[in-house]
BAFI-3210 file (N, C-alpha, C; in Angstrom, 3 decimals, decimal comma, padded with zeros to 6 digits):
// residues 196
n [1|2|3|4|5|6|7|8|9|10|11|12|13|14|15|16|17|18|19|20|21|22|23|24|25|26|27|28|29|30|31|32|33|34|35|36|37|38|39|40|41|42|43|44|45|46|47|48|49|50|51|52|53|54|55|56|57|58|59|60|61|62|63|64|65|66|67|68|69|70|71|72|73|74|75|76|77|78|79|80|81|82|83|84|85|86|87|88|89|90|91|92|93|94|95|96|97|98|99|100|101|102|103|104|105|106|107|108|109|110|111|112|113|114|115|116|117|118|119|120|121|122|123|124|125|126|127|128|129|130|131|132|133|134|135|136|137|138|139|140|141|142|143|144|145|146|147|148|149|150|151|152|153|154|155|156|157|158|159|160|161|162|163|164|165|166|167|168|169|170|171|172|173|174|175|176|177|178|179|180|181|182|183|184|185|186|187|188|189|190|191|192|193|194|195|196]
n.u [062,006|059,682|059,944|059,707|057,265|055,427|053,955|051,881|050,726|048,354|048,461|048,425|050,065|049,338|050,011|049,204|047,363|048,287|048,821|050,460|051,516|052,802|054,383|055,950|057,762|059,088|060,300|062,071|063,700|064,897|066,287|068,025|069,515|070,924|072,531|073,970|075,387|077,268|078,662|079,686|081,479|083,207|084,316|085,581|087,474|088,931|090,073|091,709|093,439|094,610|096,068|097,976|099,360|099,966|101,892|104,158|103,680|101,136|098,920|099,118|098,731|096,148|094,706|094,962|093,485|090,967|090,570|090,539|088,182|086,331|086,695|085,861|083,193|082,351|082,244|084,364|086,322|086,417|086,062|085,942|085,610|084,562|082,080|080,525|077,950|077,857|076,438|075,282|073,392|071,099|069,345|066,292|064,018|062,239|062,186|061,022|059,314|060,830|063,343|064,040|064,252|066,403|068,441|068,413|069,448|072,030|073,001|072,797|074,702|077,011|077,220|078,307|077,682|077,599|076,685|077,028|079,571|081,956|081,741|081,660|084,157|085,802|085,226|086,116|088,868|089,516|089,051|091,044|093,370|093,391|094,464|093,097|091,240|089,903|087,275|086,453|086,609|084,688|082,448|082,291|081,689|079,284|077,691|077,764|076,310|073,825|073,213|072,910|070,733|068,611|066,946|065,372|063,837|062,410|060,933|059,341|057,726|056,436|055,576|053,536|053,225|055,670|056,098|055,878|058,059|060,195|060,154|060,939|063,530|064,685|064,952|067,140|069,235|071,721|073,148|073,313|074,866|077,252|078,061|078,521|080,679|082,667|083,041|084,082|086,534|087,758|088,007|089,838|092,120|092,548|093,178|095,609|097,260|097,326|095,315|093,063]
n.v [107,925|109,188|110,411|108,285|107,114|109,129|109,654|107,297|106,238|104,399|101,722|098,506|095,676|092,349|089,778|086,778|087,236|089,720|093,057|095,684|098,989|099,637|101,773|103,081|100,982|100,718|103,237|103,017|100,974|102,338|104,274|102,550|101,655|103,974|104,390|101,960|102,074|104,189|103,267|100,856|101,871|103,252|101,097|099,740|101,669|101,892|099,359|099,383|101,478|100,285|098,250|099,760|101,326|099,574|098,387|096,871|098,215|099,255|097,702|097,928|100,652|101,117|099,158|100,186|102,523|101,406|100,226|102,575|103,714|101,917|102,388|105,024|104,616|103,294|105,410|106,172|107,879|111,165|112,446|115,240|116,076|113,809|113,710|115,519|116,146|115,677|116,526|116,134|117,971|117,324|118,652|117,976|119,009|118,706|116,035|112,618|110,591|108,222|108,865|111,002|109,597|107,907|109,829|110,842|108,634|108,637|111,121|110,649|108,636|110,034|111,651|112,198|110,662|110,517|108,051|106,186|106,599|105,551|102,748|102,526|103,686|101,818|099,500|100,356|100,692|098,045|096,847|098,132|097,077|094,373|093,672|092,594|092,117|094,872|094,447|092,736|094,456|096,345|094,688|093,965|096,424|096,849|094,874|095,894|098,245|097,127|095,978|098,288|099,501|097,663|097,514|099,836|099,048|096,912|098,340|099,872|097,927|096,655|098,661|099,493|097,248|096,936|098,814|098,217|096,463|098,160|099,935|098,228|097,541|100,072|100,487|098,941|100,024|101,222|099,043|097,466|099,178|099,197|096,498|096,298|098,102|096,766|094,594|095,943|096,811|094,324|093,452|095,373|094,675|092,100|092,783|094,153|092,066|090,532|088,599|088,609]
n.w [080,457|079,954|077,478|075,743|076,381|076,210|073,826|072,700|070,458|068,417|067,883|069,176|070,577|071,123|073,325|074,344|077,226|077,663|076,640|074,804|073,850|070,613|069,536|071,673|072,206|069,745|069,666|071,834|070,853|068,717|070,180|071,583|069,413|068,700|071,015|070,988|068,578|068,969|071,264|070,274|068,373|070,119|071,574|069,483|068,720|071,143|071,329|069,038|069,769|071,995|070,753|069,473|071,443|073,453|076,071|078,438|080,825|080,499|081,336|084,093|084,582|083,437|084,812|087,373|087,035|086,643|089,186|090,703|089,690|090,740|093,490|093,568|092,859|095,147|096,782|098,381|097,739|096,457|093,300|091,759|088,982|087,826|088,882|087,645|085,288|081,850|078,800|075,422|073,268|070,747|068,125|066,567|065,112|062,937|062,563|062,588|065,103|065,614|064,584|066,240|068,652|068,076|067,735|070,321|071,669|070,545|071,547|074,283|074,618|074,051|076,187|079,619|082,555|086,093|087,084|085,062|084,082|085,648|085,258|082,461|081,767|082,964|081,480|078,975|079,549|080,126|077,628|076,174|077,293|076,649|074,198|072,168|069,077|067,170|066,510|068,537|070,742|069,948|069,943|072,652|073,841|072,583|073,743|076,327|075,856|075,251|077,738|079,175|077,931|077,570|079,912|079,520|077,339|078,455|080,333|078,620|077,522|079,696|081,485|083,348|084,962|086,194|088,164|090,924|091,266|090,650|092,790|094,866|093,990|094,107|096,831|097,416|096,057|096,838|097,856|095,533|093,969|095,455|095,365|092,619|092,476|093,940|092,259|090,029|091,096|091,535|088,865|087,965|089,481|088,461|085,833|086,248|087,085|084,875|084,393|082,970]
ca.u [060,914|058,622|060,148|059,254|055,888|054,557|053,064|051,798|050,149|047,119|048,697|048,759|050,470|048,779|050,674|048,402|046,445|048,985|048,967|051,242|051,573|053,963|055,222|057,006|058,768|059,888|061,141|063,162|064,621|065,669|067,191|069,047|070,378|071,823|073,524|074,805|076,287|078,371|079,472|080,440|082,608|084,146|085,031|086,434|088,599|089,747|090,881|092,757|094,397|095,330|097,035|099,036|100,158|100,085|103,220|104,116|103,150|099,767|097,933|099,181|098,115|094,707|094,155|094,860|092,346|089,750|090,439|090,138|086,760|085,581|086,770|084,980|081,816|082,078|082,191|085,458|087,126|085,641|086,765|084,931|085,322|083,742|080,740|079,779|077,253|078,062|075,528|075,288|072,009|070,912|068,015|065,674|062,670|061,378|062,366|059,951|059,465|061,909|064,604|064,344|064,678|067,754|069,334|068,504|070,406|073,373|073,421|072,952|075,970|078,108|077,240|078,983|076,898|078,313|076,269|077,500|080,973|082,961|081,640|082,053|085,609|086,426|085,094|087,035|090,236|089,654|089,166|092,341|094,482|093,330|095,224|092,211|090,919|088,982|085,919|086,162|086,339|083,386|081,418|082,173|080,954|077,912|077,019|077,593|075,197|072,586|072,951|072,476|069,483|067,524|065,935|064,435|062,920|061,510|060,006|058,384|056,787|055,653|055,744|052,598|053,413|056,965|056,210|056,150|059,431|061,130|060,204|061,743|064,922|065,150|065,330|068,417|070,129|073,062|073,783|073,616|075,972|078,474|078,463|079,114|081,977|083,621|083,353|084,977|087,863|088,316|088,418|091,067|093,216|092,802|093,875|096,981|098,021|097,217|094,461|091,918]
ca.v [107,108|110,067|110,628|107,120|106,756|110,285|109,422|105,838|105,804|103,633|100,299|097,680|094,305|091,493|088,486|086,115|088,169|090,989|093,895|096,895|099,869|099,356|102,947|103,247|099,928|101,092|104,378|102,518|100,251|103,364|104,810|101,521|101,650|105,124|104,089|100,835|102,514|104,963|102,418|099,936|102,625|103,490|099,841|099,509|102,612|101,557|098,179|099,833|102,229|099,309|097,550|100,693|101,827|098,592|098,034|096,125|099,091|099,674|096,992|098,453|101,982|101,018|098,404|101,150|103,408|100,626|100,141|103,914|103,882|101,154|103,118|106,179|104,111|103,001|106,723|106,292|108,999|112,095|112,971|116,225|116,140|112,655|113,912|116,453|115,533|116,330|116,013|116,734|118,142|117,283|119,131|117,284|119,573|118,206|114,593|111,784|110,060|107,246|109,577|111,721|108,619|107,498|110,943|110,875|107,582|109,132|112,170|110,023|107,900|110,997|112,321|111,563|110,766|109,875|106,665|105,331|106,880|104,633|101,435|102,681|103,875|100,545|098,602|100,853|100,351|096,598|096,591|098,643|096,248|092,966|093,434|091,871|092,817|095,994|093,896|092,241|095,636|096,878|093,749|094,064|097,655|096,659|094,130|096,867|099,122|096,364|095,893|099,607|099,952|096,685|097,895|100,788|098,266|096,199|099,322|100,265|096,832|096,303|099,795|099,541|096,083|096,959|099,880|097,606|095,932|099,287|100,448|097,280|097,707|101,381|100,336|098,227|100,619|101,435|097,725|097,102|100,042|098,765|095,202|096,629|098,745|095,715|093,843|096,789|096,749|092,995|093,448|096,164|093,858|091,031|093,388|094,437|090,818|089,880|087,420|088,763]
ca.w [079,959|079,483|076,053|074,994|076,703|076,059|072,686|072,593|069,192|068,618|067,622|070,324|070,306|072,159|073,507|075,370|077,879|077,873|075,450|074,997|072,684|069,773|069,294|072,681|072,031|068,576|070,035|072,673|069,967|068,006|071,209|071,794|068,225|068,814|072,055|070,575|067,509|069,536|072,147|069,424|067,817|071,224|071,832|068,323|068,824|072,313|070,978|068,123|070,571|072,805|069,904|069,096|072,562|074,531|076,556|079,689|081,871|080,202|082,157|085,457|084,588|083,207|085,942|088,468|086,739|086,906|090,642|091,145|089,361|091,732|094,768|093,378|092,897|096,554|097,428|099,342|097,272|095,639|092,128|091,335|087,551|087,469|089,430|086,794|084,173|080,557|077,790|074,097|072,823|069,296|067,758|065,436|065,157|061,873|062,427|063,111|066,459|065,689|064,361|067,479|069,650|067,676|068,069|071,776|072,015|070,201|072,475|075,588|074,652|074,040|077,488|080,754|083,772|087,187|087,332|083,971|083,815|086,182|084,633|081,061|081,671|083,316|080,327|077,934|079,965|079,957|076,188|075,723|077,784|076,227|072,979|071,261|067,843|067,273|066,463|069,881|071,559|069,552|070,387|074,105|074,156|072,105|074,808|077,410|075,464|075,423|079,169|079,625|077,325|077,631|080,903|078,922|076,511|079,360|080,885|077,586|077,299|080,881|082,394|084,466|085,827|086,862|089,157|092,231|091,269|090,673|094,161|095,641|093,561|094,571|098,234|097,481|095,075|097,373|097,903|094,150|093,552|096,143|094,803|091,320|092,709|094,337|091,034|089,225|091,729|091,236|087,458|087,890|090,009|087,493|084,692|086,647|087,177|083,578|084,538|082,040]
c.u [059,789|058,721|059,563|057,773|054,910|053,528|053,025|051,319|048,893|047,296|049,116|049,167|049,938|049,511|049,957|047,377|047,039|049,056|049,764|051,235|052,880|054,903|056,287|058,121|059,664|060,805|062,314|064,173|065,482|066,692|068,351|070,021|071,374|072,912|074,505|075,808|077,504|079,259|080,260|081,666|083,646|084,977|086,003|087,686|089,507|090,620|092,009|093,851|095,249|096,371|098,216|099,939|100,408|101,551|103,061|103,452|101,667|098,753|097,951|098,484|096,597|094,023|093,991|093,703|091,035|089,506|089,976|088,662|085,883|085,557|085,872|083,518|081,397|081,931|083,224|086,387|086,228|086,523|085,795|084,617|084,552|082,295|079,905|079,128|077,491|077,111|075,720|073,836|071,976|069,484|067,527|064,215|061,740|061,495|061,182|060,291|060,676|063,273|065,005|064,835|066,093|068,763|069,478|069,487|071,833|073,847|073,608|074,301|077,172|078,258|078,024|078,091|077,629|077,913|076,802|079,014|081,989|082,928|082,098|083,559|086,351|086,367|086,033|088,490|090,491|089,853|090,545|093,480|094,469|094,197|094,401|091,911|089,939|087,536|085,503|085,821|084,993|082,250|081,199|081,403|079,524|077,100|076,784|076,402|073,859|072,215|072,438|071,067|068,333|066,514|064,926|063,388|061,915|060,485|058,944|057,329|055,875|055,655|054,775|052,809|054,684|057,096|056,534|057,594|060,469|061,255|061,033|063,221|065,497|065,616|066,714|069,480|071,554|073,818|074,195|074,823|077,288|078,971|079,119|080,494|083,031|084,008|084,293|086,395|088,516|088,781|089,719|092,272|093,569|093,533|095,343|097,848|097,846|096,412|093,187|092,467]
c.v [107,972|110,330|109,483|106,827|107,906|110,110|107,921|105,361|104,990|102,144|099,590|096,295|093,475|090,153|087,796|087,085|089,551|091,764|095,142|097,696|099,646|100,555|103,160|102,205|100,260|102,267|103,935|101,743|101,226|103,995|103,836|101,465|102,800|104,891|103,032|101,232|103,238|104,093|101,382|100,649|102,944|102,242|099,506|100,384|102,275|100,341|098,549|100,591|101,282|098,554|098,451|101,027|100,799|098,295|097,314|096,933|099,409|098,990|097,484|099,808|101,868|100,181|099,305|102,113|102,680|100,517|101,491|104,170|103,103|101,836|104,352|105,744|103,751|104,276|106,849|107,441|109,868|112,612|113,941|116,205|114,913|112,831|114,881|115,698|116,348|115,699|116,753|116,807|118,145|117,698|118,385|117,722|118,957|116,694|113,845|111,259|109,128|107,895|110,351|110,761|108,123|108,583|111,113|109,814|107,993|110,148|111,614|109,312|108,833|111,692|111,531|111,751|110,013|108,421|105,711|105,441|105,899|103,260|101,512|102,842|102,596|099,555|099,045|100,530|098,864|096,245|097,016|097,717|094,826|092,672|092,692|092,726|093,952|095,504|093,345|093,406|096,247|095,998|093,835|095,318|097,611|095,905|095,043|097,779|098,404|096,263|097,202|099,942|098,942|097,007|098,928|100,051|097,515|097,150|099,742|099,182|096,615|097,422|099,773|098,390|096,175|097,987|099,310|097,120|097,054|099,867|099,532|097,450|099,020|101,309|099,713|098,829|100,809|100,106|097,276|097,896|099,574|097,417|095,429|097,240|097,717|094,881|094,637|096,724|095,400|092,899|094,232|095,382|092,740|091,567|093,632|093,178|089,939|088,573|087,529|088,922]
c.w [079,429|077,988|075,242|075,190|076,476|074,953|072,444|071,236|069,461|068,351|068,892|069,835|071,457|072,144|074,656|075,925|078,055|076,560|075,807|073,709|071,932|069,651|070,379|072,553|070,842|068,887|070,916|071,821|069,157|068,951|071,443|070,613|068,268|069,839|071,567|069,501|068,083|070,418|071,357|068,848|068,888|071,519|070,718|068,421|070,005|072,028|070,025|068,873|071,409|072,010|069,548|070,275|073,656|074,823|077,883|080,808|081,694|081,107|083,595|085,555|084,442|084,285|087,151|088,273|087,018|088,411|091,196|090,848|090,345|093,082|094,715|093,477|094,324|097,389|098,549|098,982|096,387|094,511|091,460|089,838|087,072|087,932|088,603|085,654|082,917|079,560|076,481|073,653|071,300|068,989|066,522|065,360|064,119|061,687|063,020|064,499|066,566|065,477|065,605|068,565|069,354|068,048|069,576|072,266|071,708|071,229|073,882|075,681|074,597|075,387|078,514|081,951|084,874|087,422|086,264|083,802|084,361|085,521|083,180|080,934|082,040|082,153|079,207|078,281|079,790|078,494|075,679|076,131|077,260|075,012|071,943|070,029|068,106|067,248|067,828|070,805|071,243|070,039|071,897|074,505|073,639|073,156|076,014|077,106|075,609|076,900|079,735|079,132|077,366|078,739|080,385|078,086|077,392|079,970|079,869|077,381|078,502|081,923|083,568|085,441|086,656|087,977|090,539|092,321|091,330|092,072|095,058|095,289|094,073|096,031|098,390|096,556|095,588|097,456|096,505|093,652|094,178|095,629|093,437|091,472|093,089|093,114|090,119|089,790|091,437|089,788|087,293|088,380|089,040|086,257|085,037|086,673|085,948|083,651|083,685|080,653]
res [m|g|t|f|m|g|e|t|g|d|k|k|v|k|i|g|n|y|s|f|y|l|l|p|v|l|k|v|l|a|f|m|s|g|i|s|l|i|f|f|m|l|g|f|a|a|s|l|l|g|q|i|v|y|g|h|y|t|r|y|v|l|g|g|i|i|v|l|m|g|i|y|q|l|e|l|v|e|i|p|w|l|s|r|q|k|t|v|q|m|e|a|k|n|a|g|e|l|t|r|s|f|l|l|g|l|s|f|s|f|g|w|t|p|c|v|g|p|v|l|s|s|v|l|a|l|v|t|t|t|g|a|s|a|w|y|g|g|s|l|l|f|v|y|a|l|g|l|s|v|p|f|l|l|l|a|v|v|s|s|s|l|v|k|w|l|n|v|a|k|q|h|m|m|l|i|k|r|v|g|a|v|l|i|i|l|v|g|i|l|v|m|f|n|k|i]
***
């Protein structure tokens, strides 16, 4: 958030009694565009791959991978190579604020982080096994990208007001993570039994 909130500019938007700086919101929207572009292309490619290599066994293999990602998220099994963080750095020394934010979104989506990886790989496996069109896969990953990046937008708009709520959510983070892991495991089982 420091990247987005560091330079606020001087333009403010006022809605009712609430006002916020416009530049951080625009930078987050540029960041969201970078993430969404890459994730849409990933979903598109995963759907195409699924149409090419899909066989009867594919749903069992990818469903098993989804279940494994859920077990990993529950921290019942350690997979060292999933615990490493990988990032791509893009330099944009002479670019404007919005271009840098867009490139940050691109590099963020190319990276692998342990908190995003299991869910992202599960969504990609799900897209691959559906046999749906590439546009459907791209759309599903676009929605995933929105779910990942909309909290950044909310923080940019109401950053000072949300500090209390973030502290409450932080206290329940392990519970939230475990509920998400159980849902991932259920999706994996549904994929294996061809219920999705």
